[in-house]
Steps between C-alpha positions, in 0.01 A plus 500: 500500500830679430470821296725605213655760734585247766644266236724774367617592849578144593682455166704809564612372835577149371713585197873548567642830386706337225185359339315828527796680349504260211125533445526880508772484237293279273197740509709814465688342201172422333378855532816693433521740330146594401275192481154510672357174625229388742568288804355207309727569204800507730405172658466329161825650366707432819359159603439633847170459679249781504536521877887539471455759220246699703732500804802623302302758303350644823849538633629669181201731476554600861858583414396708202683284249175378339197710417152408384400638164131418486300193390617276221326497161403132538159422350469175699243435765547616860670802647782651302837492677705809570802555273830532692815675369836616620491851648813650334517802740487277811880466529796705393823358357825699542726448199862597456701503176879507563608419151556844344859636518434847642170486687300280727128490411204383699123485504198401700269280301168344558439126445461544125831680456343847475717777640360705786828680593851545355835602648852530342832560673809597291816322613697822470819465706390172665786295371550257784285194571403650843392826352294323228332276756402814701329635185314171452378510861396862461305422186327203658391707804362778278298255298363325807390833637317567169309169500129550554423132578655226710824390346495151350873491449808681364648387171849585397640461141875508518775448244744215558482149645233485767485187724197338659547689822470842334876561497656676198827300467645683206418784262714678241279817512597608849760256610275373776605168661294299756249781564214358712213712384233291667661540845597863446143606390348283774701689761457837339131476423390288800354226278519126536769361267235277337325816372807605295569341161828565320549387144735555208370783284468295182324222686263754642435640146407167347243454781362844415481414130295196581278672767448843347626476144458268202708206618391143549622233727795388279692817448849641465529878573819675392572843653730711284656797690854569596552124467278197438297299747220251465224336710350160418167341568431139429149372573439822686786445737798724537832323398792628712756218455734333749710815546199740477663624183257374233446777242847644519527493120706818457819304582442233236781495244367545147822453300667161483847517648458871570436715802203704392199455712135554402447826701821647354344471155135605556454717808275802462777759550718325239225477236380850568855638450539300177178642358593852605833462314344349193132610484473374144574145613273499803268225359793284393664536849170400680441213255849360553475540877153338504616201309789452730272498798258269326774252429625515857152441638429201276672247724303567828176559298543174305612299802203616719246514222401851583212669325583866566788739533443854627759773468513798729694812416503852359289547182796651327663161488222249582268597210325296230812471289694347789209275615445364147864419454510316834190301408623415153840373611359314805241314292750421227719334765231293670279426203359148483179342366370434853563849641269792489658839427647670802351847558731789586335805643604837640413531866254795559581524872750780458698653790260354758579141401720433804255666739213295355720195535567578863119529545446167322752335724320617817173377353656154446668475844209648701168484327558169321638338813202609715746685730265792569559731802252762601 
């Protein structure tokens, strides 16, 4: 009579890799980030057979991605199953944030987005595209050398329009055009191109807000800095748009027949300068700016029936006065008997938002896809 071990081995040989990859992704998605389930729990939740689950779990435990945490607390009859959970330190994720104007930042993170190493490289006199690319390559190499576990992938959060192939087509920050970061880092770091994920910084940040912050699956995140950018999730899926330019709200005109654009009215440097010039009017300045932003956001929020808006930016500007004004103006504009109130919150991710977003992007493209390399 065939044993369970022989059944598992024969199943492993019979399943094509595409099916095994899909099944791995299903189980990892169920457990990530910190759920502990038995093999029987995983079989019930996934719809896979217990034999299939045992096969995949054995493989993931051998790779170190899953670890046993002792018997379950089940009071039912029979032997209690072993709880399985993601081992967060089993893989390292290299993250790069290229969105700041004067410095490139990077970190090595574990699977939960916890930092294990940091590096920063000032741009200094690196004014050309070639010189800046050299610094990006140097930063990536230093972080890879600091990784203490096998690298799951490299995540890059870049300003500008980023296409599906990891090419930054255009960015105002540095004047980059058609920079193929995926190919460059693949050649520089000796990694397969599939292990390198490149995403717009605001898109990265909305993924971070959902994964590591307070955001839900229907979320608009606005990043206020030198200008304005936004990332959008609908049903948990990132919305990029036909031209990969979804979220470029800073260029939206806010005066009928005029030339004023949104980011020329409410960027952080502009509001900070206004408050410094007129400290007695600081609250009024922030209230007016918040209401302008709330009105501008009402159309996409109302159209997509979003439940949350998160705003990321310096606390000097993005404080409770500003947040309350955004929420009040937004809800006034979309108010209807059938709508629940839209919640506006201040993102708590801080300066690591883009790095966390790069980490979340790698988790999505590698862990959630079942593309695990030892």
